[in-house]
C-alpha positions as CSV (number, residue, x, y, z in Angstrom):
1,M,-214.5,90.8,-121.7
2,K,-212.1,93.2,-120.1
3,L,-211.5,93.2,-116.4
4,Y,-213.0,96.6,-115.7
5,V,-216.2,95.6,-117.6
6,R,-216.5,92.4,-115.5
7,I,-216.0,94.4,-112.3
8,M,-218.6,96.9,-113.4
9,V,-221.2,94.3,-114.4
10,S,-220.6,92.3,-111.1
11,T,-221.1,95.5,-109.0
12,L,-224.3,96.3,-110.9
13,L,-225.7,92.8,-110.4
14,L,-224.8,92.9,-106.7
15,G,-226.5,96.3,-106.4
16,L,-229.6,94.9,-108.1
17,L,-229.6,91.9,-105.7
18,V,-229.4,94.1,-102.6
19,L,-232.1,96.3,-104.0
20,S,-234.7,93.5,-103.9
21,F,-234.4,93.2,-100.1
22,F,-235.8,96.7,-99.6
23,F,-239.3,95.4,-100.5
24,R,-239.2,92.7,-97.8
25,N,-237.6,94.2,-94.8
26,E,-239.2,97.0,-92.8
27,G,-236.1,97.6,-90.6
28,L,-234.0,98.0,-93.8
29,M,-236.5,100.6,-95.1
30,D,-236.4,102.6,-91.9
31,A,-232.6,102.6,-92.0
32,Y,-232.7,103.6,-95.7
33,T,-235.0,106.5,-94.9
34,S,-233.0,107.8,-91.8
35,Y,-229.4,107.2,-93.0
36,I,-229.5,107.3,-96.8
37,F,-232.5,109.1,-98.3
38,I,-233.0,112.0,-95.8
39,P,-229.3,112.9,-95.5
40,Y,-228.9,112.7,-99.3
41,Q,-232.0,114.8,-99.9
42,Q,-230.6,117.3,-97.4
43,I,-227.4,117.6,-99.4
44,R,-229.3,118.0,-102.7
45,S,-231.6,120.6,-101.2
46,S,-228.7,122.6,-99.9
47,V,-227.0,122.5,-103.3
48,F,-229.9,123.1,-105.6
49,N,-232.4,125.2,-103.7
50,G,-230.3,128.2,-104.0
51,I,-230.1,127.9,-107.7
52,G,-232.9,129.8,-109.4
53,I,-233.3,127.5,-112.4
54,S,-234.0,123.8,-112.4
55,I,-230.9,121.7,-112.8
56,G,-233.2,118.6,-113.0
57,D,-234.9,119.9,-116.1
58,I,-231.5,120.5,-117.7
59,V,-230.4,116.9,-116.7
60,Y,-233.5,115.5,-118.4
61,V,-232.8,117.4,-121.6
62,L,-229.2,116.2,-121.7
63,L,-230.3,112.6,-121.0
64,A,-232.9,112.9,-123.8
65,L,-230.2,114.2,-126.2
66,L,-227.9,111.4,-125.2
67,L,-230.6,108.8,-125.8
68,L,-231.3,110.3,-129.2
69,V,-227.7,110.2,-130.2
70,S,-227.3,106.6,-129.0
71,L,-230.4,105.6,-131.0
72,I,-229.0,107.3,-134.2
73,R,-225.7,105.5,-133.7
74,L,-227.5,102.2,-133.1
75,L,-229.5,102.6,-136.3
76,F,-226.3,103.5,-138.3
77,F,-224.4,100.5,-137.0
78,L,-227.3,98.2,-137.8
79,I,-227.5,99.5,-141.4
80,R,-223.8,98.9,-141.8
81,W,-223.8,95.6,-139.8
82,P,-220.9,93.7,-141.5
83,K,-218.5,96.6,-141.0
84,K,-219.7,97.9,-137.7
85,K,-220.6,94.8,-135.7
86,L,-217.7,95.3,-133.3
87,K,-218.7,98.9,-132.6
88,L,-222.3,97.8,-132.3
89,G,-221.4,95.2,-129.6
90,K,-219.4,97.9,-127.8
91,L,-222.3,100.3,-128.0
92,L,-224.8,97.8,-126.6
93,R,-222.5,96.8,-123.7
94,R,-222.0,100.5,-122.8
95,S,-225.7,101.2,-123.1
96,I,-226.7,98.3,-120.9
97,I,-224.2,99.2,-118.2
98,S,-225.2,102.9,-118.4
99,L,-228.9,102.0,-118.0
100,L,-228.2,99.7,-115.0
101,L,-226.1,102.5,-113.4
102,L,-228.9,105.0,-114.0
103,Y,-231.5,102.7,-112.5
104,L,-229.4,102.0,-109.4
105,C,-228.8,105.7,-108.9
106,Y,-232.6,106.2,-109.3
107,F,-233.4,103.4,-106.9
108,Y,-231.0,104.3,-104.1
109,S,-231.6,108.0,-104.3
110,W,-235.5,107.8,-104.5
111,G,-237.0,104.6,-105.9
112,A,-236.7,102.6,-102.7
113,N,-239.3,104.9,-101.2
114,Y,-242.0,103.0,-103.0
115,A,-241.5,100.2,-100.5
116,R,-242.1,102.4,-97.5
117,H,-245.1,101.7,-95.3
118,P,-247.9,104.3,-95.5
119,V,-247.6,107.4,-93.3
120,W,-251.2,106.7,-92.2
121,A,-253.6,103.8,-92.7
122,P,-257.0,103.0,-91.0
123,L,-256.4,100.5,-88.3
124,Q,-259.9,99.4,-87.2
125,G,-263.6,100.1,-87.6
126,D,-265.5,100.3,-90.9
127,T,-262.9,100.9,-93.6
128,S,-265.2,100.1,-96.5
129,W,-265.6,102.6,-99.4
130,N,-269.0,102.9,-101.2
131,R,-271.2,105.3,-103.0
132,A,-273.0,106.6,-99.9
133,K,-269.7,107.6,-98.4
134,L,-268.5,109.2,-101.6
135,E,-271.7,111.2,-101.8
136,A,-271.3,112.3,-98.2
137,L,-267.8,113.4,-98.9
138,N,-269.0,115.5,-101.9
139,D,-271.6,117.2,-99.6
140,I,-268.9,118.0,-97.0
141,L,-266.6,119.5,-99.6
142,V,-269.4,121.6,-101.0
143,Q,-270.1,123.0,-97.5
144,E,-266.4,123.7,-96.8
145,L,-265.9,125.4,-100.2
146,N,-269.0,127.5,-99.9
147,E,-267.8,128.8,-96.5
148,L,-264.6,129.9,-98.2
149,A,-266.3,131.4,-101.2
150,D,-265.8,135.0,-100.1
151,D,-262.1,134.6,-99.6
152,T,-260.5,135.4,-103.0
153,L,-257.0,135.9,-101.7
154,V,-254.1,134.0,-103.4
155,Y,-250.4,134.0,-102.4
156,S,-247.4,134.5,-104.6
157,F,-245.5,131.4,-105.7
158,R,-242.6,132.2,-103.3
159,K,-244.9,132.9,-100.3
160,T,-246.8,129.7,-100.9
161,N,-243.5,127.8,-101.0
162,A,-242.3,129.4,-97.8
163,I,-245.5,128.8,-95.8
164,L,-245.8,125.1,-96.8
165,G,-242.1,124.5,-96.2
166,A,-242.5,125.7,-92.7
167,I,-245.6,123.7,-92.1
168,Y,-243.9,120.5,-93.2
169,K,-241.0,121.1,-90.9
170,R,-243.4,121.3,-87.9
171,A,-245.2,118.2,-89.1
172,S,-242.1,116.0,-89.0
173,D,-240.6,114.0,-86.2
174,K,-237.3,113.8,-88.1
175,M,-235.0,116.3,-89.6
176,L,-236.4,117.0,-93.1
177,P,-234.5,118.7,-95.8
178,D,-235.4,122.3,-96.7
179,L,-238.4,121.9,-99.0
180,W,-238.7,124.2,-102.0
181,V,-240.6,123.8,-105.3
182,K,-239.3,125.4,-108.5
183,P,-241.2,126.6,-111.6
184,S,-240.2,124.1,-114.3
185,L,-238.2,125.3,-117.3
186,F,-240.6,123.3,-119.4
187,G,-243.3,125.7,-118.4
188,E,-246.6,125.2,-120.3
189,W,-245.2,122.2,-122.2
190,M,-245.9,120.2,-119.1
191,F,-249.6,120.6,-119.6
192,Y,-249.4,119.0,-123.0
193,L,-247.9,115.9,-121.3
194,G,-250.9,115.9,-118.9
195,I,-248.9,116.9,-115.8
196,Q,-248.8,120.0,-113.7
197,G,-245.9,119.2,-111.4
198,Y,-243.2,116.5,-111.0
199,Y,-240.3,115.4,-108.7
200,N,-236.9,114.7,-110.2
201,P,-235.4,111.7,-108.5
202,L,-231.9,112.4,-109.8
203,T,-231.5,115.9,-108.4
204,G,-234.2,115.8,-105.6
205,E,-235.8,119.0,-107.1
206,A,-239.6,119.4,-107.2
207,H,-241.3,121.3,-110.0
208,V,-244.6,123.0,-110.8
209,A,-245.8,124.6,-114.0
210,K,-246.1,128.1,-112.7
211,S,-248.8,129.1,-115.3
212,L,-251.2,126.8,-113.4
213,P,-254.0,128.9,-111.9
214,A,-252.7,130.3,-108.6
215,F,-255.6,128.9,-106.6
216,M,-254.2,125.4,-107.4
217,W,-250.6,126.2,-106.3
218,P,-250.9,125.3,-102.6
219,F,-252.2,121.8,-103.1
220,V,-249.9,121.0,-106.0
221,I,-246.8,122.4,-104.3
222,A,-247.7,120.5,-101.1
223,H,-248.0,117.3,-103.2
224,E,-244.5,117.8,-104.7
225,M,-243.0,118.6,-101.3
226,A,-244.4,115.3,-100.0
227,H,-242.3,113.6,-102.6
228,Q,-239.2,115.5,-101.3
229,T,-239.8,114.1,-97.9
230,G,-239.7,110.6,-99.3
231,V,-243.3,109.9,-99.9
232,A,-243.4,108.1,-103.2
233,A,-247.0,106.8,-103.7
234,E,-249.0,109.4,-105.6
235,G,-252.3,108.7,-103.7
236,E,-250.4,109.2,-100.4
237,A,-248.7,112.3,-101.6
238,N,-252.2,113.7,-102.4
239,F,-253.5,112.7,-99.0
240,I,-250.6,114.4,-97.2
241,A,-250.9,117.5,-99.3
242,Y,-254.6,117.7,-98.2
243,V,-253.9,117.2,-94.5
244,I,-251.0,119.7,-94.5
245,C,-253.2,122.4,-96.2
246,V,-256.4,121.8,-94.2
247,K,-254.7,121.6,-90.8
248,S,-252.7,124.7,-91.5
249,G,-255.8,126.9,-90.6
250,D,-254.9,129.1,-93.6
251,P,-258.0,129.7,-95.8
252,V,-255.9,130.1,-98.9
253,L,-254.3,126.7,-98.4
254,Q,-257.6,125.1,-97.2
255,R,-259.6,126.3,-100.3
256,S,-256.9,124.8,-102.6
257,A,-257.1,121.5,-100.7
258,Y,-260.9,121.3,-100.7
259,L,-261.1,122.3,-104.3
260,N,-258.6,119.7,-105.5
261,L,-260.2,116.9,-103.4
262,F,-263.6,117.9,-104.8
263,L,-262.2,117.5,-108.3
264,Y,-261.3,113.9,-107.5
265,A,-264.4,113.0,-105.4
266,N,-266.8,114.6,-107.9
267,R,-265.2,112.9,-110.8
268,E,-265.4,109.5,-109.0
269,L,-269.1,110.2,-108.2
270,S,-269.7,111.1,-111.8
271,R,-268.7,107.7,-112.9
272,K,-271.4,106.2,-110.7
273,D,-274.1,108.9,-111.2
274,E,-273.4,111.7,-113.7
275,E,-276.5,113.6,-112.9
276,L,-276.0,113.5,-109.1
277,A,-272.4,114.7,-109.5
278,A,-273.6,117.6,-111.6
279,Q,-276.0,118.5,-108.9
280,K,-273.2,118.7,-106.4
281,K,-271.3,121.1,-108.7
282,F,-274.3,123.3,-109.0
283,A,-274.6,123.4,-105.2
284,L,-271.3,125.2,-105.1
285,H,-271.2,129.0,-104.6
286,T,-270.9,130.8,-108.0
287,S,-267.4,132.1,-107.1
288,I,-266.2,128.5,-106.6
289,Q,-267.9,127.4,-109.8
290,A,-266.0,130.2,-111.5
291,L,-262.7,128.7,-110.3
292,L,-263.7,125.3,-111.7
293,W,-264.7,126.9,-115.0
294,E,-261.3,128.7,-115.1
295,L,-259.5,125.4,-114.5
296,E,-261.5,123.6,-117.1
297,E,-260.8,126.2,-119.7
298,H,-257.1,126.0,-118.8
299,R,-257.1,122.3,-119.3
300,K,-259.0,122.5,-122.6
301,K,-256.3,124.9,-123.9
302,Y,-253.6,122.3,-123.5
303,K,-255.5,119.2,-124.3
304,S,-253.5,117.0,-126.7
305,S,-253.5,113.4,-127.9
306,F,-249.8,113.2,-126.9
307,S,-250.9,113.4,-123.2
308,K,-252.6,110.0,-123.5
309,F,-249.3,108.5,-124.7
310,S,-247.1,110.2,-122.0
311,L,-249.6,109.3,-119.2
312,G,-249.8,105.8,-120.5
313,I,-246.0,105.5,-120.0
314,Y,-246.2,107.0,-116.6
315,N,-249.1,104.6,-115.6
316,W,-246.9,101.7,-116.6
317,M,-243.9,103.1,-114.7
318,L,-246.0,103.4,-111.5
319,Q,-247.2,99.8,-111.9
320,Q,-243.6,98.6,-112.2
321,Q,-242.9,100.3,-108.8
322,G,-245.6,98.3,-107.1
323,Q,-248.4,100.9,-107.5
324,D,-250.8,98.4,-109.0
325,K,-253.5,101.1,-109.6
326,G,-251.1,103.2,-111.6
327,L,-252.5,106.7,-112.3
328,R,-255.8,105.6,-110.6
329,S,-253.9,105.7,-107.3
330,Y,-254.1,109.5,-107.3
331,A,-257.8,109.2,-106.7
332,D,-257.2,107.2,-103.4
333,I,-257.2,110.6,-101.8
334,S,-261.1,110.5,-101.6
335,R,-261.1,107.2,-99.6
336,L,-258.2,108.1,-97.4
337,V,-259.5,111.5,-96.5
338,Y,-263.0,110.2,-95.6
339,L,-261.6,107.4,-93.4
340,W,-259.1,109.8,-91.8
341,E,-261.8,112.2,-90.9
342,A,-264.1,109.4,-89.7
343,A,-261.2,108.3,-87.4
344,G,-261.2,111.7,-85.8
345,E,-258.4,113.2,-87.9
346,P,-255.5,111.6,-86.0
347,E,-252.2,113.4,-86.1
348,I,-249.9,112.4,-88.9
349,K,-246.1,112.5,-88.4
350,L,-243.9,112.3,-91.5
351,R,-241.2,109.8,-91.0
């Protein structure tokens, strides 16, 4: 093995070894957040926010093409094994090194955030979660949504971005990067994958499928912005998005937060009592029911069997990052919001 290959492999292995300590040391995680992730995210934001298109989307396309070419070469070398075994070995070595490098870049630029302690967690009192509390949460959300039923205003995508970015700045006790969410170049194709927004860990850009109904934008944009601040866990990003929107005092943002939480809470109640969950829906004002119907029709339009495959992969990836519940962690928002409100809605500071 050539000297440069040995050095590269040794460096990668050392990086992987150091990586493991992030999940065991709170002080190391605080240092990572303050001196690595936030400064790096600030640099990425200053570079990419001013570019109108998503560089992250382009990077993903190039990586996918590179993977496809590598797989074709691998197949070709395997078919012609006797003559191509030296080239096959070289390809495998390069592929392994490239994958390790990519993973280390991912980890140190974003993945380590999965080891961060929660921004907020209930400290004392009754922290149990049961059907009675879930039903009570549904009732509260019905009341809040009905009070906002006459407000049909929606903001433009740009204005929603600007308002939420300013709110996040005020909610932080540290210098956050400038937060901005871009419409993804993948557009409506994202819906076929079962997603409506995503954060690119390589470029630090956050994305939303802009064709999503406008009343959903505030909550989804706030969720992706939470990732840009270093919040990795999906359930926690949902929770922070809810708090940011509700505490803003802006009815457009509040309606989006209440509506998205109702989707989670009512679905969870439906698994326990389908008829009762339906009654909660019927208790909503007709204008709110119309929004739910619009969203349901939108989702039916893009329903595909491929989404089960893509979401299955994402579920596995979350579990590998210590999120044992996988995709089910998104629904943690119902429990967290109920306990947060029961605790008197304590102030949450983003670290």
